[in-house]
N, C-alpha and C positions, 0 to 999 in steps of 0.2 A: 728803639731805646732800650738801654740796659735795664733789666728788672732787678729791683732791690728785694731783699728778703721779705717775703710775705706780700709783695706787690706784684700783680699781674702786669706783664709788659704790654703796652699799647703799641700797635703797629700803624705805620702810616699807610696811606692808600697805595703808595708805590711798593712798599715792602709786602703788602698783602697781595698785590698783583704778581709779584715775583714768586711768592710762596705758592700761590694758586697755579702758576705755570709749572712749578716743579712737582706739584702733587700728582698722585696717580690718577689716570683717566682711563675711561673705556677705550677711547681712541687716542693713542699716544701721539706725542709730537713727532716731527720728522727726526730721524736718527742723525745726530751730529757726530763729528769725528774730530779727535785731537791729533795733530800731526806734529811730531817732535823728533829731534835728533839727539843722539847720545854724546858721550864725552869726546869720542874720536869719530870724525866723519870725513868723507872724501868729497871732492867737487861733484862727482857723479851723483852721490846720494843727496847732497844738498839741493842740486837742481831737480832731481827726481821728486823730492818732497814738495818743492815749489810747484812743479807741474801738476802733480796729483791734487794739490791744494786748489789749483786753478780749475781743475775739472770738478772738484767737490764743492766749491763755493756756491752759495753762501752758507751751507750747512757744515762748516768746518772751522777749526781754530788752529792757526799755525803758531807754534812756539819757536821763536828765533834763537833763544838762548840754548846752550848745551845743557843736557840733563845726564849726569853721571849715574846711570842705572843699568841693570841687566835684567830685562823682563823675565827671562826663563829661570833666573835664580831668585829674584825678589821683585814682585810686581806691586808693592805697596805704593810706590810713588806714582805709578800709572793709575792706580785706583783712586789716589788722592786727586790727581788732575782731572780724572774722569768725573768725579763727584763735584769738583769745583766748577767745571765747565758745563756740567749736565750733558755729557756726551757718552754714548754707549759704544762707540767705535774708536779705534786708535790705530795709528800707523807710526812705527818707530824705526828710525834709520840709524845705522852705525857702520863702522869700518874698522877692521883690524886684520892682522896678518893671517890669523886662522880662518876668519870668515870675512873676506873682503866684500865691500859693497852690499851690505846686508839690509834687508827690509823685513819688518815683522808686522803682519796684519793681524788684528785681534778685535774681539768684541767682549762686552761686559754683560753680566746679568746681575741685577741688584748691586751694581758698582763693585762686582768682583769678576775677575777674569774667567770667561767661559771657554773661549777658544783662542789659540795663538798659533800662527803658521809662519815659519821663517822662510824667506825666499832670497836667493842670491841673484844680483844683477850681473849678467855676463856681457850684455850689449845694450847700449842706451842711446836713443836719439831724442833730443828735447823738442819741446814745442817751438822754440825759437829757431831751431835748425831747419825746420820745414817751412819754407816761405810761402804759405798760402793763408787765405782768410780763415779765421777760427769761428767756432760756434759761440753765441752769446753766453754770458755768465748765467748759471742756473738752469741750463738746458737739460731736460731729463733724457738720459741716454737709453738706447736700446742695447741690450746685452745679448751677445751671441757666444755660445760655448760649443766648441768642436773637439772631437776626440773621444775615444771609447773610455779613457781613464776617468773622465768626469762621471761616468755612469757605472763603472765597475769597481774602481779602487776606493777604499774608505777615506783615505786622506784627501784624494782629489775631490770626492763628493763633498766633504766638509769645506774644502777650499772654495768650491763652486758656491756653496751656500754663503760663505763669508764674503766673497766678492759681490754676490748679488745684494747682500745687506749693505755693503760699503758704497756701492755705486748706484743703487736703484733710485734714490731721490724720493721726492714726495709721492704719495698715492693720489692719483687723479681719477675723476669719474669719466672724463672724455678727453680725447687728444685730437687735435687738428692735423691734417696731412703735412702742412708746412712746418709743424713743430717737430716732426720726426726727422731730425737732421744730424743727430750725433749717434754714432755706433761704436760700441766697445766690443772688440772681438778677442776672445781667449781661445787659444788652440793648445791642446796637450798632445804632444807627440815625442817619442824617443826620450822620455824622461824630462822633457823641458816644457815650459809654458810660455807661449808667445802672446804678448799683449799688443794689440794694434788699435789705434783710434782713427776713425774715419768720419768724414762729413759727407752726408748724402746731398746730391745736387739733383733738383727736379728739372729735367730738360723737356723741350717740346717734342712730342711724338706724333703729331698729326691726328691724334684722337683725344678722347676725354682723359684717359689715364696717362699720366706723364711718364717719361722714360727716366730711370734712376741711374745715376752714376755715383761711384764712391771715390772720394778724394782723401788720401791720407793726410792728416793734419798734425799727428803727434799727440802725446809722446809715444815712442815705440820702445818696448822692453822685451828682452830675452831673459827669462827667469829660470832658475833651477830650484827645486824643492829641497829644503834642508831640514831643520828640526821642526817638530810639531808638539803642541800641547792641546789635546782634545778633551772635551768634557765627557764624563761618563754618560751612558745611555739614559739613565734615570734623570740626571741633571739636565741633559739636553732636551728630554721630553718635558720636564718641568718648565724650562725656559720658553718652550713653544706653546704652553698651555694658554688657552683663550678664556676670557670670562664668559659665563653662560649668556649674558645679555647680547654678546656679539655673534654668537652662533646662530646661523639661520635656522628658523623653525621648519621642520619637515612638513610638507603638505601631502596629504594622502592622495594617491592615484595620479601624481604628477611627476614626470621624469624629464630628463634632458639628455640629449645625445652629445657626442664629442664636439659638435659645432654650435652648441648652445640652443638648439631648437627645442621648444617645449612640447611635450606630449602629455595628453590627458586620457585617463581611462574612465569610461562611464559604465556603471553597473545598472542593469535593468532586470526587472522581474521576468520570470519565464512566461512567454506568451502562448496563449491557446490559439494555434493557427486555424482551428476549425471555426472559430468565431470571428476570424479576420474578415472585415468588409473590404472587398476589392471593388475596383471600378467596373460597373456594368456597361458592356458595349453591345450595340445592336448586331454587329457582325458575329459575335460569339453566340447570340441567341439563335440566329439563322442556322449556324453550323450545328447547333444542338438539335434543332428541328430536323435537319437533313439526316443526321446520324441516327436519330430516333426512328425515322422512316425506314432507313436501311436495316436497322437492327430488328424491326418488327417482322415476325414470320408471315409468309403469304398464306391466305385462307385456303383451306382444303375443300375442293368442290367434289361432291359425291355424284357419281353417274347413276 
């Protein structure tokens, strides 16, 4: 209800739940994405946005109307829609003579643009063009990145981080084998980025471990890197800062290896081995008696 002057507004239970959901939390909600198109678009870009929305559902909002905006020149409209939809990720599609079939992947920090990377679509195959069965809606994908550029080049590193943020889905504590059926593969080679989407099929292998086959299900995109807007190192570090309550407490003398095996170190006081009680055995006693007899000198007989 609207608050009059000097009167505190009373909220309904529904509005209170809405505000609690938007409030800051130690463990944040799943990152949502807004997907929108600019004033001029092509059929390729329109279908690409729809297919990526299909992969991202239900954690995405698709705007069907055109939005006349240029994110690299003025990002206020994107920030407005991000705050309105409570989404920290966005995908913007446009098309013009200078930059045909254009996609802009980006993310927000505190409802302000943190990173933006512009990609051009050179070749596109839609979900509908590949006539195979698809993964169910909301399937958490496995992300695979191939190519040295994702580990060496600064822009490709940031693009890798952005794509992981965009497609990773909810954080889960356990995964069943049958649920690992969607694979997104990104390859960086010769200045281009190839995005492929596969469905994993579990086949009989004659043993307990199934045989895995990959079947391409779409969409398929050949992308080229264009403009970038990257956050400064200080702002990027601030965006990744975690609250102290979420940081795991260090336990003394406990370490883990690369495979997650736990190792513990036990500290003991220095032992006095002279006072160590060992197990007494009869065999040892006899040997001692024999050795003592051998070591005793023979008596000297005087003539």
